[in-house]
mmCIF file of the N, C-alpha and C atoms, coordinates in Angstrom:
data_MODEL
# 
_entry.id   MODEL 
# 
loop_
_atom_site.group_PDB 
_atom_site.id 
_atom_site.type_symbol 
_atom_site.label_atom_id 
_atom_site.label_alt_id 
_atom_site.label_comp_id 
_atom_site.label_asym_id 
_atom_site.label_entity_id 
_atom_site.label_seq_id 
_atom_site.pdbx_PDB_ins_code 
_atom_site.Cartn_x 
_atom_site.Cartn_y 
_atom_site.Cartn_z 
_atom_site.occupancy 
_atom_site.B_iso_or_equiv 
_atom_site.pdbx_formal_charge 
_atom_site.auth_seq_id 
_atom_site.auth_comp_id 
_atom_site.auth_asym_id 
_atom_site.auth_atom_id 
_atom_site.pdbx_PDB_model_num 
ATOM 1   N N  . MET A 1 1  ? 122.830 -74.416 -29.302 1.00 0.00 ? 1  MET A N  1 
ATOM 2   C CA . MET A 1 1  ? 121.760 -74.371 -28.195 1.00 0.00 ? 1  MET A CA 1 
ATOM 3   C C  . MET A 1 1  ? 121.908 -73.114 -27.363 1.00 0.00 ? 1  MET A C  1 
ATOM 4   N N  . THR A 1 2  ? 120.883 -72.425 -27.314 1.00 0.00 ? 2  THR A N  1 
ATOM 5   C CA . THR A 1 2  ? 120.957 -71.216 -26.386 1.00 0.00 ? 2  THR A CA 1 
ATOM 6   C C  . THR A 1 2  ? 120.008 -71.536 -25.191 1.00 0.00 ? 2  THR A C  1 
ATOM 7   N N  . THR A 1 3  ? 120.359 -70.935 -24.017 1.00 0.00 ? 3  THR A N  1 
ATOM 8   C CA . THR A 1 3  ? 119.362 -71.163 -22.777 1.00 0.00 ? 3  THR A CA 1 
ATOM 9   C C  . THR A 1 3  ? 118.118 -70.496 -22.980 1.00 0.00 ? 3  THR A C  1 
ATOM 10  N N  . GLU A 1 4  ? 118.121 -69.338 -23.672 1.00 0.00 ? 4  GLU A N  1 
ATOM 11  C CA . GLU A 1 4  ? 116.987 -68.540 -23.942 1.00 0.00 ? 4  GLU A CA 1 
ATOM 12  C C  . GLU A 1 4  ? 115.936 -69.425 -24.744 1.00 0.00 ? 4  GLU A C  1 
ATOM 13  N N  . LYS A 1 5  ? 116.397 -69.943 -25.842 1.00 0.00 ? 5  LYS A N  1 
ATOM 14  C CA . LYS A 1 5  ? 115.530 -70.867 -26.539 1.00 0.00 ? 5  LYS A CA 1 
ATOM 15  C C  . LYS A 1 5  ? 114.963 -71.962 -25.780 1.00 0.00 ? 5  LYS A C  1 
ATOM 16  N N  . ALA A 1 6  ? 115.826 -72.595 -24.854 1.00 0.00 ? 6  ALA A N  1 
ATOM 17  C CA . ALA A 1 6  ? 115.314 -73.713 -24.069 1.00 0.00 ? 6  ALA A CA 1 
ATOM 18  C C  . ALA A 1 6  ? 114.306 -73.287 -23.175 1.00 0.00 ? 6  ALA A C  1 
ATOM 19  N N  . ILE A 1 7  ? 114.546 -72.155 -22.461 1.00 0.00 ? 7  ILE A N  1 
ATOM 20  C CA . ILE A 1 7  ? 113.390 -71.497 -21.611 1.00 0.00 ? 7  ILE A CA 1 
ATOM 21  C C  . ILE A 1 7  ? 112.118 -71.187 -22.251 1.00 0.00 ? 7  ILE A C  1 
ATOM 22  N N  . THR A 1 8  ? 112.415 -70.584 -23.331 1.00 0.00 ? 8  THR A N  1 
ATOM 23  C CA . THR A 1 8  ? 111.161 -70.159 -23.992 1.00 0.00 ? 8  THR A CA 1 
ATOM 24  C C  . THR A 1 8  ? 110.328 -71.321 -24.544 1.00 0.00 ? 8  THR A C  1 
ATOM 25  N N  . CYS A 1 9  ? 111.028 -72.325 -25.191 1.00 0.00 ? 9  CYS A N  1 
ATOM 26  C CA . CYS A 1 9  ? 110.196 -73.653 -25.537 1.00 0.00 ? 9  CYS A CA 1 
ATOM 27  C C  . CYS A 1 9  ? 109.630 -74.320 -24.499 1.00 0.00 ? 9  CYS A C  1 
ATOM 28  N N  . GLY A 1 10 ? 110.500 -74.402 -23.287 1.00 0.00 ? 10 GLY A N  1 
ATOM 29  C CA . GLY A 1 10 ? 109.994 -74.996 -22.356 1.00 0.00 ? 10 GLY A CA 1 
ATOM 30  C C  . GLY A 1 10 ? 108.571 -74.385 -21.548 1.00 0.00 ? 10 GLY A C  1 
ATOM 31  N N  . LEU A 1 11 ? 108.488 -73.007 -21.464 1.00 0.00 ? 11 LEU A N  1 
ATOM 32  C CA . LEU A 1 11 ? 107.547 -72.400 -20.896 1.00 0.00 ? 11 LEU A CA 1 
ATOM 33  C C  . LEU A 1 11 ? 106.362 -72.432 -21.810 1.00 0.00 ? 11 LEU A C  1 
ATOM 34  N N  . ALA A 1 12 ? 106.661 -72.470 -23.049 1.00 0.00 ? 12 ALA A N  1 
ATOM 35  C CA . ALA A 1 12 ? 105.483 -72.601 -24.100 1.00 0.00 ? 12 ALA A CA 1 
ATOM 36  C C  . ALA A 1 12 ? 105.065 -73.959 -23.967 1.00 0.00 ? 12 ALA A C  1 
ATOM 37  N N  . GLY A 1 13 ? 105.798 -74.972 -23.846 1.00 0.00 ? 13 GLY A N  1 
ATOM 38  C CA . GLY A 1 13 ? 105.396 -76.478 -23.660 1.00 0.00 ? 13 GLY A CA 1 
ATOM 39  C C  . GLY A 1 13 ? 104.519 -76.645 -22.417 1.00 0.00 ? 13 GLY A C  1 
ATOM 40  N N  . ASN A 1 14 ? 104.780 -75.779 -21.355 1.00 0.00 ? 14 ASN A N  1 
ATOM 41  C CA . ASN A 1 14 ? 103.952 -75.780 -20.225 1.00 0.00 ? 14 ASN A CA 1 
ATOM 42  C C  . ASN A 1 14 ? 102.663 -75.281 -20.393 1.00 0.00 ? 14 ASN A C  1 
ATOM 43  N N  . GLU A 1 15 ? 102.568 -74.083 -21.284 1.00 0.00 ? 15 GLU A N  1 
ATOM 44  C CA . GLU A 1 15 ? 101.256 -73.470 -21.490 1.00 0.00 ? 15 GLU A CA 1 
ATOM 45  C C  . GLU A 1 15 ? 100.461 -74.365 -22.376 1.00 0.00 ? 15 GLU A C  1 
ATOM 46  N N  . ILE A 1 16 ? 101.051 -74.956 -23.462 1.00 0.00 ? 16 ILE A N  1 
ATOM 47  C CA . ILE A 1 16 ? 100.458 -76.045 -24.255 1.00 0.00 ? 16 ILE A CA 1 
ATOM 48  C C  . ILE A 1 16 ? 99.748  -77.028 -23.257 1.00 0.00 ? 16 ILE A C  1 
ATOM 49  N N  . SER A 1 17 ? 100.415 -77.632 -22.340 1.00 0.00 ? 17 SER A N  1 
ATOM 50  C CA . SER A 1 17 ? 99.915  -78.636 -21.555 1.00 0.00 ? 17 SER A CA 1 
ATOM 51  C C  . SER A 1 17 ? 98.799  -78.180 -20.735 1.00 0.00 ? 17 SER A C  1 
ATOM 52  N N  . LYS A 1 18 ? 98.713  -76.799 -20.297 1.00 0.00 ? 18 LYS A N  1 
ATOM 53  C CA . LYS A 1 18 ? 97.569  -76.387 -19.783 1.00 0.00 ? 18 LYS A CA 1 
ATOM 54  C C  . LYS A 1 18 ? 96.350  -76.328 -20.458 1.00 0.00 ? 18 LYS A C  1 
ATOM 55  N N  . SER A 1 19 ? 96.514  -76.006 -21.744 1.00 0.00 ? 19 SER A N  1 
ATOM 56  C CA . SER A 1 19 ? 95.442  -75.985 -22.840 1.00 0.00 ? 19 SER A CA 1 
ATOM 57  C C  . SER A 1 19 ? 95.003  -77.259 -23.100 1.00 0.00 ? 19 SER A C  1 
ATOM 58  N N  . ILE A 1 20 ? 95.911  -78.389 -23.228 1.00 0.00 ? 20 ILE A N  1 
ATOM 59  C CA . ILE A 1 20 ? 95.431  -79.767 -23.286 1.00 0.00 ? 20 ILE A CA 1 
ATOM 60  C C  . ILE A 1 20 ? 94.737  -80.414 -22.115 1.00 0.00 ? 20 ILE A C  1 
ATOM 61  N N  . ALA A 1 21 ? 95.291  -80.093 -20.947 1.00 0.00 ? 21 ALA A N  1 
ATOM 62  C CA . ALA A 1 21 ? 94.615  -80.514 -19.697 1.00 0.00 ? 21 ALA A CA 1 
ATOM 63  C C  . ALA A 1 21 ? 93.306  -79.857 -19.432 1.00 0.00 ? 21 ALA A C  1 
ATOM 64  N N  . GLY A 1 22 ? 93.233  -78.703 -19.775 1.00 0.00 ? 22 GLY A N  1 
ATOM 65  C CA . GLY A 1 22 ? 92.057  -77.727 -19.402 1.00 0.00 ? 22 GLY A CA 1 
ATOM 66  C C  . GLY A 1 22 ? 92.132  -77.367 -18.170 1.00 0.00 ? 22 GLY A C  1 
ATOM 67  N N  . SER A 1 23 ? 93.253  -77.405 -17.490 1.00 0.00 ? 23 SER A N  1 
ATOM 68  C CA . SER A 1 23 ? 93.465  -76.726 -16.056 1.00 0.00 ? 23 SER A CA 1 
ATOM 69  C C  . SER A 1 23 ? 95.157  -76.643 -15.863 1.00 0.00 ? 23 SER A C  1 
ATOM 70  N N  . SER A 1 24 ? 95.299  -75.950 -14.779 1.00 0.00 ? 24 SER A N  1 
ATOM 71  C CA . SER A 1 24 ? 96.692  -75.751 -14.429 1.00 0.00 ? 24 SER A CA 1 
ATOM 72  C C  . SER A 1 24 ? 97.047  -76.555 -13.216 1.00 0.00 ? 24 SER A C  1 
ATOM 73  N N  . ASP A 1 25 ? 96.261  -77.670 -12.781 1.00 0.00 ? 25 ASP A N  1 
ATOM 74  C CA . ASP A 1 25 ? 96.462  -78.292 -11.756 1.00 0.00 ? 25 ASP A CA 1 
ATOM 75  C C  . ASP A 1 25 ? 97.707  -79.298 -11.837 1.00 0.00 ? 25 ASP A C  1 
ATOM 76  N N  . VAL A 1 26 ? 98.542  -79.443 -10.904 1.00 0.00 ? 26 VAL A N  1 
ATOM 77  C CA . VAL A 1 26 ? 99.775  -80.220 -11.034 1.00 0.00 ? 26 VAL A CA 1 
ATOM 78  C C  . VAL A 1 26 ? 99.470  -81.686 -10.913 1.00 0.00 ? 26 VAL A C  1 
ATOM 79  N N  . THR A 1 27 ? 99.536  -82.418 -11.987 1.00 0.00 ? 27 THR A N  1 
ATOM 80  C CA . THR A 1 27 ? 99.394  -83.679 -12.078 1.00 0.00 ? 27 THR A CA 1 
ATOM 81  C C  . THR A 1 27 ? 100.496 -84.324 -12.872 1.00 0.00 ? 27 THR A C  1 
ATOM 82  N N  . ALA A 1 28 ? 100.688 -85.765 -12.643 1.00 0.00 ? 28 ALA A N  1 
ATOM 83  C CA . ALA A 1 28 ? 101.668 -86.447 -13.483 1.00 0.00 ? 28 ALA A CA 1 
ATOM 84  C C  . ALA A 1 28 ? 101.591 -86.449 -14.947 1.00 0.00 ? 28 ALA A C  1 
ATOM 85  N N  . SER A 1 29 ? 100.243 -86.602 -15.352 1.00 0.00 ? 29 SER A N  1 
ATOM 86  C CA . SER A 1 29 ? 99.908  -86.656 -16.782 1.00 0.00 ? 29 SER A CA 1 
ATOM 87  C C  . SER A 1 29 ? 100.181 -85.240 -17.440 1.00 0.00 ? 29 SER A C  1 
ATOM 88  N N  . ARG A 1 30 ? 99.898  -84.069 -16.800 1.00 0.00 ? 30 ARG A N  1 
ATOM 89  C CA . ARG A 1 30 ? 100.120 -82.768 -17.296 1.00 0.00 ? 30 ARG A CA 1 
ATOM 90  C C  . ARG A 1 30 ? 101.558 -82.577 -17.395 1.00 0.00 ? 30 ARG A C  1 
ATOM 91  N N  . THR A 1 31 ? 102.428 -82.955 -16.468 1.00 0.00 ? 31 THR A N  1 
ATOM 92  C CA . THR A 1 31 ? 103.921 -82.883 -16.446 1.00 0.00 ? 31 THR A CA 1 
ATOM 93  C C  . THR A 1 31 ? 104.475 -83.647 -17.739 1.00 0.00 ? 31 THR A C  1 
ATOM 94  N N  . VAL A 1 32 ? 103.867 -84.750 -18.007 1.00 0.00 ? 32 VAL A N  1 
ATOM 95  C CA . VAL A 1 32 ? 104.313 -85.576 -19.174 1.00 0.00 ? 32 VAL A CA 1 
ATOM 96  C C  . VAL A 1 32 ? 103.991 -84.944 -20.300 1.00 0.00 ? 32 VAL A C  1 
ATOM 97  N N  . VAL A 1 33 ? 102.772 -84.294 -20.489 1.00 0.00 ? 33 VAL A N  1 
ATOM 98  C CA . VAL A 1 33 ? 102.262 -83.512 -21.748 1.00 0.00 ? 33 VAL A CA 1 
ATOM 99  C C  . VAL A 1 33 ? 103.212 -82.296 -21.929 1.00 0.00 ? 33 VAL A C  1 
ATOM 100 N N  . ALA A 1 34 ? 103.520 -81.560 -20.731 1.00 0.00 ? 34 ALA A N  1 
ATOM 101 C CA . ALA A 1 34 ? 104.347 -80.486 -20.737 1.00 0.00 ? 34 ALA A CA 1 
ATOM 102 C C  . ALA A 1 34 ? 105.737 -80.749 -21.306 1.00 0.00 ? 34 ALA A C  1 
ATOM 103 N N  . ALA A 1 35 ? 106.294 -81.726 -20.803 1.00 0.00 ? 35 ALA A N  1 
ATOM 104 C CA . ALA A 1 35 ? 107.675 -82.165 -21.210 1.00 0.00 ? 35 ALA A CA 1 
ATOM 105 C C  . ALA A 1 35 ? 107.884 -82.499 -22.445 1.00 0.00 ? 35 ALA A C  1 
ATOM 106 N N  . SER A 1 36 ? 106.690 -83.359 -22.957 1.00 0.00 ? 36 SER A N  1 
ATOM 107 C CA . SER A 1 36 ? 106.833 -83.734 -24.396 1.00 0.00 ? 36 SER A CA 1 
ATOM 108 C C  . SER A 1 36 ? 106.644 -82.516 -25.230 1.00 0.00 ? 36 SER A C  1 
ATOM 109 N N  . SER A 1 37 ? 105.613 -81.643 -25.001 1.00 0.00 ? 37 SER A N  1 
ATOM 110 C CA . SER A 1 37 ? 105.450 -80.422 -25.948 1.00 0.00 ? 37 SER A CA 1 
ATOM 111 C C  . SER A 1 37 ? 106.655 -79.672 -25.808 1.00 0.00 ? 37 SER A C  1 
ATOM 112 N N  . GLY A 1 38 ? 107.381 -79.471 -24.689 1.00 0.00 ? 38 GLY A N  1 
ATOM 113 C CA . GLY A 1 38 ? 108.388 -78.577 -24.662 1.00 0.00 ? 38 GLY A CA 1 
ATOM 114 C C  . GLY A 1 38 ? 109.627 -79.295 -25.574 1.00 0.00 ? 38 GLY A C  1 
ATOM 115 N N  . ALA A 1 39 ? 109.654 -80.582 -25.500 1.00 0.00 ? 39 ALA A N  1 
ATOM 116 C CA . ALA A 1 39 ? 110.796 -81.371 -26.178 1.00 0.00 ? 39 ALA A CA 1 
ATOM 117 C C  . ALA A 1 39 ? 110.468 -80.992 -27.867 1.00 0.00 ? 39 ALA A C  1 
ATOM 118 N N  . VAL A 1 40 ? 109.240 -81.239 -28.182 1.00 0.00 ? 40 VAL A N  1 
ATOM 119 C CA . VAL A 1 40 ? 108.869 -81.199 -29.648 1.00 0.00 ? 40 VAL A CA 1 
ATOM 120 C C  . VAL A 1 40 ? 109.076 -79.604 -30.057 1.00 0.00 ? 40 VAL A C  1 
ATOM 121 N N  . LEU A 1 41 ? 108.836 -78.770 -29.167 1.00 0.00 ? 41 LEU A N  1 
ATOM 122 C CA . LEU A 1 41 ? 109.026 -77.277 -29.611 1.00 0.00 ? 41 LEU A CA 1 
ATOM 123 C C  . LEU A 1 41 ? 110.596 -76.988 -29.657 1.00 0.00 ? 41 LEU A C  1 
ATOM 124 N N  . GLY A 1 42 ? 111.330 -77.635 -28.773 1.00 0.00 ? 42 GLY A N  1 
ATOM 125 C CA . GLY A 1 42 ? 112.836 -77.537 -28.952 1.00 0.00 ? 42 GLY A CA 1 
ATOM 126 C C  . GLY A 1 42 ? 113.287 -78.048 -30.050 1.00 0.00 ? 42 GLY A C  1 
ATOM 127 N N  . VAL A 1 43 ? 112.832 -79.217 -30.515 1.00 0.00 ? 43 VAL A N  1 
ATOM 128 C CA . VAL A 1 43 ? 113.263 -79.762 -31.936 1.00 0.00 ? 43 VAL A CA 1 
ATOM 129 C C  . VAL A 1 43 ? 112.982 -78.849 -33.015 1.00 0.00 ? 43 VAL A C  1 
ATOM 130 N N  . CYS A 1 44 ? 111.776 -78.288 -33.022 1.00 0.00 ? 44 CYS A N  1 
ATOM 131 C CA . CYS A 1 44 ? 111.373 -77.226 -34.109 1.00 0.00 ? 44 CYS A CA 1 
ATOM 132 C C  . CYS A 1 44 ? 112.143 -75.878 -34.132 1.00 0.00 ? 44 CYS A C  1 
ATOM 133 N N  . ALA A 1 45 ? 112.492 -75.588 -32.880 1.00 0.00 ? 45 ALA A N  1 
ATOM 134 C CA . ALA A 1 45 ? 113.277 -74.365 -32.698 1.00 0.00 ? 45 ALA A CA 1 
ATOM 135 C C  . ALA A 1 45 ? 114.649 -74.528 -33.262 1.00 0.00 ? 45 ALA A C  1 
ATOM 136 N N  . SER A 1 46 ? 115.067 -75.873 -33.196 1.00 0.00 ? 46 SER A N  1 
ATOM 137 C CA . SER A 1 46 ? 116.498 -76.071 -33.411 1.00 0.00 ? 46 SER A CA 1 
ATOM 138 C C  . SER A 1 46 ? 116.684 -76.081 -35.129 1.00 0.00 ? 46 SER A C  1 
ATOM 139 N N  . GLY A 1 47 ? 115.391 -76.099 -35.873 1.00 0.00 ? 47 GLY A N  1 
ATOM 140 C CA . GLY A 1 47 ? 115.465 -76.167 -37.314 1.00 0.00 ? 47 GLY A CA 1 
ATOM 141 C C  . GLY A 1 47 ? 115.484 -77.566 -37.704 1.00 0.00 ? 47 GLY A C  1 
ATOM 142 N N  . ALA A 1 48 ? 115.598 -78.671 -36.902 1.00 0.00 ? 48 ALA A N  1 
ATOM 143 C CA . ALA A 1 48 ? 115.556 -79.914 -37.320 1.00 0.00 ? 48 ALA A CA 1 
ATOM 144 C C  . ALA A 1 48 ? 114.303 -80.455 -37.845 1.00 0.00 ? 48 ALA A C  1 
ATOM 145 N N  . ALA A 1 49 ? 113.246 -79.771 -37.590 1.00 0.00 ? 49 ALA A N  1 
ATOM 146 C CA . ALA A 1 49 ? 112.067 -80.091 -38.232 1.00 0.00 ? 49 ALA A CA 1 
ATOM 147 C C  . ALA A 1 49 ? 111.945 -79.935 -39.685 1.00 0.00 ? 49 ALA A C  1 
ATOM 148 N N  . THR A 1 50 ? 112.719 -79.014 -40.255 1.00 0.00 ? 50 THR A N  1 
ATOM 149 C CA . THR A 1 50 ? 112.873 -78.825 -41.714 1.00 0.00 ? 50 THR A CA 1 
ATOM 150 C C  . THR A 1 50 ? 113.738 -80.062 -42.206 1.00 0.00 ? 50 THR A C  1 
ATOM 151 N N  . VAL A 1 51 ? 114.480 -80.578 -41.665 1.00 0.00 ? 51 VAL A N  1 
ATOM 152 C CA . VAL A 1 51 ? 115.451 -81.850 -42.002 1.00 0.00 ? 51 VAL A CA 1 
ATOM 153 C C  . VAL A 1 51 ? 114.819 -82.932 -41.517 1.00 0.00 ? 51 VAL A C  1 
ATOM 154 N N  . VAL A 1 52 ? 115.094 -84.171 -41.876 1.00 0.00 ? 52 VAL A N  1 
ATOM 155 C CA . VAL A 1 52 ? 114.673 -85.419 -41.300 1.00 0.00 ? 52 VAL A CA 1 
ATOM 156 C C  . VAL A 1 52 ? 115.733 -85.926 -40.264 1.00 0.00 ? 52 VAL A C  1 
ATOM 157 N N  . LEU A 1 53 ? 115.670 -85.081 -39.319 1.00 0.00 ? 53 LEU A N  1 
ATOM 158 C CA . LEU A 1 53 ? 116.554 -85.439 -38.106 1.00 0.00 ? 53 LEU A CA 1 
ATOM 159 C C  . LEU A 1 53 ? 117.822 -86.231 -38.573 1.00 0.00 ? 53 LEU A C  1 
ATOM 160 N N  . GLY A 1 54 ? 118.526 -85.739 -39.307 1.00 0.00 ? 54 GLY A N  1 
ATOM 161 C CA . GLY A 1 54 ? 119.777 -86.300 -39.692 1.00 0.00 ? 54 GLY A CA 1 
ATOM 162 C C  . GLY A 1 54 ? 120.890 -86.184 -38.594 1.00 0.00 ? 54 GLY A C  1 
ATOM 163 N N  . VAL A 1 55 ? 122.028 -86.864 -38.948 1.00 0.00 ? 55 VAL A N  1 
ATOM 164 C CA . VAL A 1 55 ? 123.243 -86.758 -38.243 1.00 0.00 ? 55 VAL A CA 1 
ATOM 165 C C  . VAL A 1 55 ? 123.638 -85.203 -38.005 1.00 0.00 ? 55 VAL A C  1 
ATOM 166 N N  . THR A 1 56 ? 123.560 -84.596 -38.850 1.00 0.00 ? 56 THR A N  1 
ATOM 167 C CA . THR A 1 56 ? 124.005 -83.065 -38.755 1.00 0.00 ? 56 THR A CA 1 
ATOM 168 C C  . THR A 1 56 ? 123.207 -82.284 -37.871 1.00 0.00 ? 56 THR A C  1 
ATOM 169 N N  . SER A 1 57 ? 121.947 -82.484 -37.905 1.00 0.00 ? 57 SER A N  1 
ATOM 170 C CA . SER A 1 57 ? 121.085 -81.760 -36.918 1.00 0.00 ? 57 SER A CA 1 
ATOM 171 C C  . SER A 1 57 ? 121.065 -82.199 -35.377 1.00 0.00 ? 57 SER A C  1 
ATOM 172 N N  . ALA A 1 58 ? 121.338 -83.342 -35.209 1.00 0.00 ? 58 ALA A N  1 
ATOM 173 C CA . ALA A 1 58 ? 121.422 -84.072 -33.945 1.00 0.00 ? 58 ALA A CA 1 
ATOM 174 C C  . ALA A 1 58 ? 122.249 -83.312 -32.878 1.00 0.00 ? 58 ALA A C  1 
ATOM 175 N N  . PRO A 1 59 ? 123.430 -82.800 -33.176 1.00 0.00 ? 59 PRO A N  1 
ATOM 176 C CA . PRO A 1 59 ? 124.143 -81.959 -31.964 1.00 0.00 ? 59 PRO A CA 1 
ATOM 177 C C  . PRO A 1 59 ? 123.323 -80.846 -31.619 1.00 0.00 ? 59 PRO A C  1 
ATOM 178 N N  . VAL A 1 60 ? 122.626 -80.161 -32.388 1.00 0.00 ? 60 VAL A N  1 
ATOM 179 C CA . VAL A 1 60 ? 121.727 -79.202 -31.800 1.00 0.00 ? 60 VAL A CA 1 
ATOM 180 C C  . VAL A 1 60 ? 120.416 -79.537 -31.373 1.00 0.00 ? 60 VAL A C  1 
ATOM 181 N N  . ALA A 1 61 ? 119.770 -80.331 -31.973 1.00 0.00 ? 61 ALA A N  1 
ATOM 182 C CA . ALA A 1 61 ? 118.404 -80.635 -31.875 1.00 0.00 ? 61 ALA A CA 1 
ATOM 183 C C  . ALA A 1 61 ? 118.175 -81.554 -30.543 1.00 0.00 ? 61 ALA A C  1 
ATOM 184 N N  . ILE A 1 62 ? 118.939 -82.441 -30.207 1.00 0.00 ? 62 ILE A N  1 
ATOM 185 C CA . ILE A 1 62 ? 118.903 -83.314 -29.157 1.00 0.00 ? 62 ILE A CA 1 
ATOM 186 C C  . ILE A 1 62 ? 119.100 -82.529 -27.846 1.00 0.00 ? 62 ILE A C  1 
ATOM 187 N N  . PRO A 1 63 ? 120.162 -81.727 -27.545 1.00 0.00 ? 63 PRO A N  1 
ATOM 188 C CA . PRO A 1 63 ? 120.362 -80.940 -26.236 1.00 0.00 ? 63 PRO A CA 1 
ATOM 189 C C  . PRO A 1 63 ? 119.108 -79.900 -26.144 1.00 0.00 ? 63 PRO A C  1 
ATOM 190 N N  . LEU A 1 64 ? 118.821 -79.292 -27.184 1.00 0.00 ? 64 LEU A N  1 
ATOM 191 C CA . LEU A 1 64 ? 117.748 -78.318 -27.186 1.00 0.00 ? 64 LEU A CA 1 
ATOM 192 C C  . LEU A 1 64 ? 116.353 -78.928 -26.733 1.00 0.00 ? 64 LEU A C  1 
ATOM 193 N N  . ALA A 1 65 ? 116.162 -80.074 -27.311 1.00 0.00 ? 65 ALA A N  1 
ATOM 194 C CA . ALA A 1 65 ? 114.832 -80.821 -26.992 1.00 0.00 ? 65 ALA A CA 1 
ATOM 195 C C  . ALA A 1 65 ? 114.858 -81.278 -25.514 1.00 0.00 ? 65 ALA A C  1 
ATOM 196 N N  . VAL A 1 66 ? 116.015 -81.845 -24.994 1.00 0.00 ? 66 VAL A N  1 
ATOM 197 C CA . VAL A 1 66 ? 116.086 -82.279 -23.704 1.00 0.00 ? 66 VAL A CA 1 
ATOM 198 C C  . VAL A 1 66 ? 115.861 -80.970 -22.852 1.00 0.00 ? 66 VAL A C  1 
ATOM 199 N N  . ALA A 1 67 ? 116.684 -80.136 -23.113 1.00 0.00 ? 67 ALA A N  1 
ATOM 200 C CA . ALA A 1 67 ? 116.536 -78.871 -22.099 1.00 0.00 ? 67 ALA A CA 1 
ATOM 201 C C  . ALA A 1 67 ? 115.199 -78.300 -21.970 1.00 0.00 ? 67 ALA A C  1 
ATOM 202 N N  . SER A 1 68 ? 114.451 -78.161 -23.251 1.00 0.00 ? 68 SER A N  1 
ATOM 203 C CA . SER A 1 68 ? 113.112 -77.616 -23.260 1.00 0.00 ? 68 SER A CA 1 
ATOM 204 C C  . SER A 1 68 ? 112.162 -78.409 -22.742 1.00 0.00 ? 68 SER A C  1 
ATOM 205 N N  . GLY A 1 69 ? 112.440 -79.795 -22.774 1.00 0.00 ? 69 GLY A N  1 
ATOM 206 C CA . GLY A 1 69 ? 111.590 -80.705 -22.048 1.00 0.00 ? 69 GLY A CA 1 
ATOM 207 C C  . GLY A 1 69 ? 111.692 -80.699 -20.608 1.00 0.00 ? 69 GLY A C  1 
ATOM 208 N N  . LEU A 1 70 ? 112.872 -80.380 -19.950 1.00 0.00 ? 70 LEU A N  1 
ATOM 209 C CA . LEU A 1 70 ? 113.195 -80.357 -18.679 1.00 0.00 ? 70 LEU A CA 1 
ATOM 210 C C  . LEU A 1 70 ? 112.599 -79.154 -18.138 1.00 0.00 ? 70 LEU A C  1 
ATOM 211 N N  . VAL A 1 71 ? 112.817 -78.001 -18.771 1.00 0.00 ? 71 VAL A N  1 
ATOM 212 C CA . VAL A 1 71 ? 112.163 -76.657 -18.329 1.00 0.00 ? 71 VAL A CA 1 
ATOM 213 C C  . VAL A 1 71 ? 110.674 -76.795 -18.337 1.00 0.00 ? 71 VAL A C  1 
ATOM 214 N N  . ALA A 1 72 ? 109.984 -77.437 -19.303 1.00 0.00 ? 72 ALA A N  1 
ATOM 215 C CA . ALA A 1 72 ? 108.566 -77.316 -19.309 1.00 0.00 ? 72 ALA A CA 1 
ATOM 216 C C  . ALA A 1 72 ? 108.016 -78.504 -18.108 1.00 0.00 ? 72 ALA A C  1 
ATOM 217 N N  . GLY A 1 73 ? 108.765 -79.591 -17.951 1.00 0.00 ? 73 GLY A N  1 
ATOM 218 C CA . GLY A 1 73 ? 108.484 -80.312 -16.817 1.00 0.00 ? 73 GLY A CA 1 
ATOM 219 C C  . GLY A 1 73 ? 108.662 -79.757 -15.451 1.00 0.00 ? 73 GLY A C  1 
ATOM 220 N N  . ILE A 1 74 ? 109.552 -79.064 -15.195 1.00 0.00 ? 74 ILE A N  1 
ATOM 221 C CA . ILE A 1 74 ? 109.764 -78.337 -13.942 1.00 0.00 ? 74 ILE A CA 1 
ATOM 222 C C  . ILE A 1 74 ? 108.800 -77.160 -13.838 1.00 0.00 ? 74 ILE A C  1 
ATOM 223 N N  . ALA A 1 75 ? 108.594 -76.559 -14.864 1.00 0.00 ? 75 ALA A N  1 
ATOM 224 C CA . ALA A 1 75 ? 107.514 -75.414 -14.880 1.00 0.00 ? 75 ALA A CA 1 
ATOM 225 C C  . ALA A 1 75 ? 106.101 -75.914 -14.561 1.00 0.00 ? 75 ALA A C  1 
ATOM 226 N N  . SER A 1 76 ? 105.839 -77.098 -14.938 1.00 0.00 ? 76 SER A N  1 
ATOM 227 C CA . SER A 1 76 ? 104.347 -77.741 -14.699 1.00 0.00 ? 76 SER A CA 1 
ATOM 228 C C  . SER A 1 76 ? 104.388 -78.097 -13.208 1.00 0.00 ? 76 SER A C  1 
ATOM 229 N N  . LEU A 1 77 ? 105.321 -78.317 -12.646 1.00 0.00 ? 77 LEU A N  1 
ATOM 230 C CA . LEU A 1 77 ? 105.211 -78.604 -11.272 1.00 0.00 ? 77 LEU A CA 1 
ATOM 231 C C  . LEU A 1 77 ? 105.058 -77.377 -10.226 1.00 0.00 ? 77 LEU A C  1 
ATOM 232 N N  . PHE A 1 78 ? 105.171 -76.371 -10.810 1.00 0.00 ? 78 PHE A N  1 
ATOM 233 C CA . PHE A 1 78 ? 105.265 -75.067 -10.002 1.00 0.00 ? 78 PHE A CA 1 
ATOM 234 C C  . PHE A 1 78 ? 103.929 -74.109 -10.448 1.00 0.00 ? 78 PHE A C  1 
ATOM 235 N N  . ASP A 1 79 ? 103.104 -74.505 -11.150 1.00 0.00 ? 79 ASP A N  1 
ATOM 236 C CA . ASP A 1 79 ? 101.912 -73.693 -11.522 1.00 0.00 ? 79 ASP A CA 1 
ATOM 237 C C  . ASP A 1 79 ? 100.762 -73.797 -10.479 1.00 0.00 ? 79 ASP A C  1 
# 
């Protein structure tokens, strides 16, 4: 996991949440969407999306997904 990937995926997740919500207002629902989107992007960036989340990809996929989700959630609070 790299910090750059987590930040990039997290910020992208935040932008996705703005598109889904239709605004950049700070709300709990948009934060949940941002964190979820960031986590999904983190899993995809780890390469686990091409594998069926097996044991071998978990050590990379899970930390990147969690970090990306956290970055997205925090970013959504400051827009």
